[in-house]
N, C-alpha and C positions, 0 to 999 in steps of 0.2 A: 365299883362304879357301873358295871354292867347292869346290876339290878336297878339302879337309879334310871338308867336309860330306858330300861324296860317299863318302869312305871310311867315315865314321861311319854314314851311312845304310845303306851296303852291309853293314857288320858287324852293324848292328841287324836287317837283313833275314835275314842268314845265321844269326845266333845269337839265338834267342828269349830275351828277357829282358835282353839286353845294353843298357846305358844309356850307354856311352861315357865312363865314369869321371866322370860329372857330379856325383854326390852322394857326399860323403865316406863316409857310412855304407854305401854300396853298392859302393865301389871294390873291395874285396876280392872281393865277389861277381862283379863284372864280370871281374876277373882270372881267377877260377876258371872262369867260363863260357867264356872264350877257351881256357884250357888244357884243359878237359874236351872241348871241341869238337874241338880238334886231336888230343887223345889218342884219341878214338873214331874219327876219320878214319884215323889211323895204324893203329889196331887192325883196321879194315876192310881196309886195304891189306895188312897182314900176313896176314890170313885169306885174301885172294885169292891171295897167293903160296903159302900152304900148300896150297891146293886144286889149284894147278897143278904142284906138285912131282912127283907121280907121272908126269905126262905128260912133264915135262922129263927125268926119269930114263929114260923109255922112248925118247923121240925125240931128245934132245940131251944125253946124259950129260956131254958136255964143258962144258955150261953149268950143271950141277947145283950145283957149288960156288959159283959166282957168284950163282945164284938163292938158295941157302940163306944166303949171306953177307948178301944184301940183307934177307932175312927177319930175321936177327939184328940188323942195323942198325936196322930198323924198330922192333924191340923196344927196343933201346937208346935211340933218340931218343924214342919214346913214353914211356918211363919218365923220361927227362930232363925232358920237359915236364910230365908228371904230378907230379913231385916238385920242380919248380922253386920258387923262393922264392914264398911265398904273399902277398907284399905287406905284410910286417910291418916293412919297413924305413922309413926316414924319409920316403919318398915318400908313404906313406899316413898318417903321423902328423901331417902338416901339414894345416891346414884347407883350403888351396887349392893345387891343383897348378898350377904355372906353365904357361902356355899352350904354351911351347916343349917342355916335357916331355910334355904331353898330345899335342901334334902328333906328336912322335917316337914315342910309345907307340902311338898309333892307326895310324901308318904301319907300324910293325913288326908290330902285330897283324894288320893287313890283309894284308900280304905273308906272314905266317905262315899265315894261313887259306888264302890263295890258293895258296901252294906246296903246302900239305898236300892241298888238294883236287886239285891237278894230280897229285900222287903217287898218291892214291887212284884217280883216273880211269885213270892209266897202269897201275897194278897190276890194276885191274878189266878192262883190255883184254888182259892177258896170255893168258888162255885162248884168245882168238880168234887170237892171234899164234903160239901154240906150234908150229903146223905150218910156220911160215916162220922158219927159224933166224936169218936176217939181221935181219928186223924184230923178232923176239923179243929178240935181243941188243941192238938199238938201244933198245928199250923199257927193258931192264934198265939200260943205260948212262944213259938219261934219269933213271930213278928214282935211280940212284946219285948223279948230279950234283945233283938236286933235294934229296936227303937231306943232302948236304954243305952246300948253301945254307941249308936249313932249320935245321940245327944251328947255323950261324953266326947266323941270326936269333934263335934261342933264346938264344944267348950274349949277343947285343946287347941283347935284351929284359931279361935278367938284370942287365946293367950299368945299365940305366935305373933299375931298382929299387934298385940299390946306389950310385947317384950317380956312376958311373964314366963316362968319356968314351965316347960311342958314335959310331962312324964310319959 
């Protein structure tokens, strides 16, 4: 249980106003806080890539397509989280969320925020790496892998809200 408290406490520190789905009337709000936080982090990551595009074109035109594809993927994933189910399914209609569902949701949210922060940090480092083609490409590959993982987490989170089996 200590690990669960650690996840909850960390999310409460990262996202102001987050209450950990403790009060039924605030559950939709907590859901929106998580999704908005992730959306704005992804938006920052996309903006970092947009700023570096001219330098990529100049120094590494062979990586331009990959860099722009990541920008597009960031847009897609950010829209996916922004427009995800807003908690109007049966999970929020019940008075009490089962502890197992809450634990799973908190774990998914924690990893969602953690991966998104890692994406943003990596994208923010791109301008300092653009002069080194190998390191720049490695950073792009890392963002690509993280985005795939993030999208899987978003899908898993959606299944929680729809009462589907989550792996």
